[in-house]
Every structure is written in C-alpha cells, then in structure tokens.
C-alpha positions in Angstrom: -192.3 39.9 78.3 -194.5 41.8 75.8 -197.7 40.2 77.2 -196.7 41.1 80.8 -195.9 44.7 79.7 -199.2 45.0 77.9 -201.1 43.8 81.0 -199.2 46.3 83.2 -200.1 49.1 80.8 -203.7 48.1 81.0 -203.6 47.9 84.8 -202.0 51.3 85.1 -204.1 53.0 82.4 -206.1 55.2 84.8 -203.0 56.9 86.2 -202.9 60.7 86.0 -200.1 63.2 85.2 -199.1 63.3 88.9 -198.3 60.7 91.4 -201.4 58.5 91.5 -202.0 56.2 94.5 -202.9 52.6 93.7 -204.3 51.6 97.1 -201.3 49.3 97.5 -198.8 50.5 100.2 -195.8 52.3 98.7 -196.9 51.6 95.1 -197.8 54.5 92.8 -198.1 55.3 89.1 -198.0 58.2 86.8 -199.0 58.9 83.2 -198.7 61.6 80.6 -196.8 64.9 80.6 -195.7 65.8 84.1 -195.3 69.5 85.1 -191.7 70.6 85.0 -191.4 71.7 88.6 -192.6 68.3 89.7 -189.9 66.6 87.7 -187.2 68.8 89.1 -187.4 67.8 92.7 -186.0 65.8 95.6 -186.8 62.2 94.8 -187.3 59.6 97.6 -185.7 56.2 97.4 -187.7 54.0 94.9 -187.7 51.4 92.2 -189.3 53.0 89.1 -190.4 50.8 86.2 -191.2 52.4 82.8 -194.1 50.8 81.0 -194.5 53.2 78.0 -192.5 56.2 76.6 -189.2 57.1 78.2 -187.6 59.2 81.0 -184.3 60.9 81.6 -182.9 61.7 85.0 -180.1 64.1 85.7 -178.4 64.0 89.1 -175.4 66.2 89.4 -173.2 65.5 86.4 -174.8 62.2 85.4 -177.8 61.7 83.1 -179.5 58.3 82.8 -182.0 57.4 80.1 -184.5 54.6 80.4 -187.5 53.3 78.5 -190.0 50.4 78.5 -188.9 47.2 80.3 -186.1 49.0 82.1 -186.2 50.1 85.7 -184.5 52.9 87.7 -183.3 52.4 91.3 -182.7 55.4 93.5 -181.5 54.2 96.9 -181.1 57.6 98.6 -182.8 60.9 98.6 -181.5 62.9 95.6 -182.3 66.2 94.0 -182.8 65.4 90.3 -184.1 66.9 87.1 -186.3 64.6 85.1 -187.9 64.7 81.7 -190.4 62.4 80.3 -191.3 61.7 76.6 -194.1 59.8 74.9 -193.7 56.5 73.0 -192.8 56.8 69.3 -196.4 56.2 68.4 -197.6 59.1 70.6 -198.8 57.0 73.5 -198.2 58.9 76.8 -195.4 58.2 79.2 -196.5 55.6 81.8 -194.6 54.2 84.8 -195.1 52.6 88.2 -192.9 53.0 91.3 -192.3 51.2 94.6 -191.0 53.4 97.4 -188.1 51.8 99.3 -188.0 51.4 103.0 -184.8 50.3 104.6 -186.6 48.3 107.3 -188.4 46.2 104.7 -185.2 45.5 102.8 -183.4 44.7 106.0 -186.0 42.1 107.0 -185.7 40.5 103.6 -181.9 40.5 103.7 -182.0 38.8 107.1 -183.6 35.8 105.4 -180.9 35.6 102.7 -177.3 34.2 102.8 -174.9 36.9 103.9 -172.6 38.5 101.3 -169.7 40.9 101.7 -170.4 44.5 100.8 -168.0 46.2 98.4 -165.8 48.8 100.1 -165.4 51.1 97.1 -167.6 54.1 96.8 -170.9 53.2 95.1 -173.5 55.2 93.2 -176.9 55.7 94.8 -178.8 55.4 91.5 -178.7 53.3 88.3 -180.7 51.8 85.5 -181.1 48.1 84.5 -183.1 46.0 82.1 -186.1 44.3 83.8 -186.1 40.5 83.9 -189.1 38.2 83.3 -189.2 37.2 86.9 -189.2 40.9 88.1 -191.9 41.8 85.5 -194.0 38.9 86.7 -193.8 40.1 90.3 -194.9 43.6 89.2 -197.9 42.1 87.3 -199.1 40.2 90.3 -198.6 43.3 92.5 -200.7 45.6 90.2 -203.4 43.0 89.8 -204.2 43.7 93.5 -205.8 47.0 92.4 -208.7 44.9 91.0 -208.8 42.8 94.2 -208.3 45.3 97.0 -209.4 42.7 99.6 -206.3 40.7 98.9 -203.9 43.7 99.4 -203.2 43.3 103.2 -202.3 39.6 102.8 -200.5 39.6 99.4 -199.0 43.1 98.8 -196.2 42.4 101.4 -195.4 39.1 99.7 -195.1 40.7 96.2 -193.1 43.6 97.6 -190.6 41.2 99.0 -190.4 39.4 95.7 -189.9 42.6 93.7 -187.1 43.6 96.2 -185.6 40.1 96.0 -185.5 40.3 92.2 -183.8 43.7 92.4 -181.3 42.3 94.9 -180.4 39.6 92.4 -179.7 42.2 89.7 -177.0 44.7 89.2 -178.6 47.1 91.7 -178.5 44.6 94.5 -175.5 46.2 96.2 -177.3 49.5 96.4 -180.3 47.9 98.2 -178.1 46.0 100.6 -176.2 49.2 101.3 -179.1 51.3 102.5 -180.4 48.4 104.6 -177.2 47.9 106.5 -176.6 50.7 109.0 -172.7 50.4 109.0 -172.4 50.6 105.2 -171.0 53.7 103.5 -174.2 54.2 101.6 -176.2 54.2 104.9 -173.8 56.7 106.4 -174.2 59.0 103.4 -177.9 58.6 103.6 -177.9 59.8 107.2 -175.8 62.8 106.3 -178.3 63.6 103.5 -181.1 63.6 105.9 -179.3 66.1 108.1 -178.5 68.3 105.2 -182.2 68.2 104.1 -183.3 69.0 107.7 -180.9 71.9 108.2 -180.5 73.1 104.6 -180.8 76.8 105.5 -178.0 76.5 108.0 -174.2 76.8 107.2 -172.8 73.5 106.1 -170.0 72.0 108.1 -168.7 69.1 106.0 -166.2 68.1 108.7 -169.0 67.6 111.3 -170.9 65.5 108.8 -167.8 63.3 108.1 -167.2 62.9 111.9 -170.8 61.8 112.4 -170.4 59.3 109.5 -167.2 58.0 111.2 -165.2 58.8 108.1 -162.3 61.1 107.3 -163.3 64.3 105.5 -161.7 63.0 102.3 -163.3 59.6 102.5 -166.7 61.1 103.3 -166.5 63.5 100.3 -165.5 60.6 98.0 -168.4 58.4 99.1 -170.9 61.2 99.0 -169.8 62.3 95.5 -170.0 58.7 94.3 -173.5 58.2 95.7 -175.1 61.4 94.7 -172.9 62.8 91.8 -172.7 65.9 93.9 -170.4 67.3 96.6 -172.1 68.0 100.0 -172.0 71.7 99.3 -173.6 71.2 95.8 -176.2 68.9 97.3 -177.2 71.6 99.9 -177.3 74.3 97.2 -179.6 72.2 95.1 -181.9 71.6 98.0 -182.0 75.3 98.8 -182.8 76.3 95.2 -185.6 73.7 94.9 -187.1 74.9 98.2 -186.9 78.5 97.0 -188.7 77.5 93.8 -191.5 76.1 95.8 -191.7 79.3 97.9 -191.8 81.4 94.7 -194.4 79.3 92.8 -196.6 77.8 95.5 -196.5 80.6 98.1 -195.9 83.7 95.9 -192.9 84.8 97.9 -190.7 87.6 96.7 -187.3 86.8 95.4 -185.5 88.3 98.3 -187.8 86.7 100.9 -187.3 83.2 99.3 -183.5 83.8 99.1 -183.1 84.6 102.8 -185.5 81.9 104.0 -183.5 79.1 102.3 -180.2 80.4 103.7 -178.8 82.9 101.2 -177.2 86.1 102.6 -177.2 87.8 99.2 -180.3 88.0 96.9 -177.9 88.7 94.0 -176.0 85.5 94.5 -179.2 83.6 94.9 -180.6 85.0 91.6 -177.4 84.2 89.8 -177.3 80.6 91.1 -181.0 80.1 90.5 -180.7 81.2 86.9 -177.8 78.9 86.4 -179.8 76.0 87.8 -183.2 76.6 86.1 -182.3 78.7 83.0 -184.2 81.9 84.0 -183.9 84.4 86.9 -186.2 83.5 89.8 -189.0 86.0 89.1 -189.3 85.1 85.4 -189.1 81.4 86.1 -191.9 81.6 88.6 -194.1 83.6 86.2 -193.4 81.0 83.5 -194.4 78.1 85.7 -197.5 79.8 87.0 -198.5 80.6 83.4 -198.1 77.0 82.4 -200.7 76.0 85.1 -203.4 78.5 83.8 
C-alpha cells in the first residue's frame, strides 16, 4: 500500500491548513497545522483517512489516535477536541475526508444482502486500519481532481465503493445504523439534531427519549454509548463551543455570549468554560485572536 499512499499524498499536496475543497462532492482535504479552535468543534459525520502525520480525537471520555493508513469514522454529529501532529520526519499532517450522507448509504445498503443490526448500544465513532481495496478506491477518487470532466460520472461510483469497503470493515455496523431510520443510532442522531437546534433552551431528556421511542434509561444508555457524553454533557459542550465562536469571531462580551447560549449565570459559564478550554473565556479569546495575528 506504500505506492498508493505516496500517490494519495501527491494528489492532496496542495491542501491548505483548513478544509480544502477538491471539486469532488463531499470530498475535502487538509494539510499542516490547523488552528486550535477549528479542531475543537462539532464534527459532521465523515470518513477521515490520514495520509501523513497523525491525529488524536477526544470525544467525551474517549481519546482515539490514528496515523497514516488508518481511517476514522464518525457516524453522528459530535463535539470533539482534535490535535494533529507532523510525521516523524517533519512532513506536515495530511488527510482526506468523505462527508457521510445517510441517503447515499441507504441506497447502497438497499443493493446488499440484509443483515441483522446489533441491539446493544454502539459507539458513533471509531478507528480502523485501511485495507488495500479501500486505499485503491480512495486513489481513484482523488485522481478525479486531475480529470474534473469525469467527476459527475465517476465520483458517485467511487463514493459507493469507499462506503462499501467501510461497510465490510469493523465500522460497517455504524454506517448501517445511521442509514436505517429505526436503528438506535438513527434515533440518537435525530435527538442530537434537536439538541443542536435548541441548544440554548432547557433540555428535557424525557421528551427526547419519548421522541426516540425509548425509555429514559435506554435512551441515556444508547446516547452515552454513541457519543461518550450524556445528553446534558452534549448540550453543554455545544453551548461552550458556540460561545467560543461568539467571543472570537464576533467579539462578544463574556456575559453576552453566556446568556445567548443559554446560561443564566455568567459566573457558572466562566467556570465551565475554563474547565473545558483551560482558560477563562476572556483570556482564551485573547489568546486565540493573538494566534491569528
């Protein structure tokens, strides 16, 4: 697989240190040192393949590490803290990602033999070693950057193949789960979308459980397994990330940001913000702004 990996690095060599579009639907790449506040964010569902260097992702109480020729699957929207590191020889971090769409996965699954979904609570993110077949599909996908006229006809084919190879691997159950509306993972995903939409409002876990057609205890168990967070912790993380954006990107005051994201006490907000990001909100915003100048 070294030749395939070398070709992928060459194909993605013009990526920048932020999400760089490739011209291929749902496929992006990134290279180099990424700003901290962009790595601490809500990540959308994706398959992320590391080509060079390494990355760590912390979601709740779990931290996963992955490097070249490994891939990370996130099947639901998750607030995570990421760190990237260069290769031992100093070459910059380099990765490509495919955004996941439940409809695309569902269409693929409809063409495959049915299998029974596991009933036990499942994680919504994991890491696995890439296979030669999966690597080959990625190579053909990124070659389309040099033949953009072929993208409309061939990109959907290669996307299906990448997803098919992931479905065959240890993360296959996760992909099937988000594509099947009655699965526990899909129900958790719908609850997550509601929490994200109404993050500034008081959280009623019992109402979320009822909408998911689960008991409160079962909902909490499946939610924690999928996200490594309780529903309340998930909402808190969303609030703090949104407040950080207000502080840094819009220059809001600490109290204004706190109240806008749903806190009733600026003191409590500052305490929880410092616990999450290591500094009080005002000092953290100053540090991030200074890093961009």
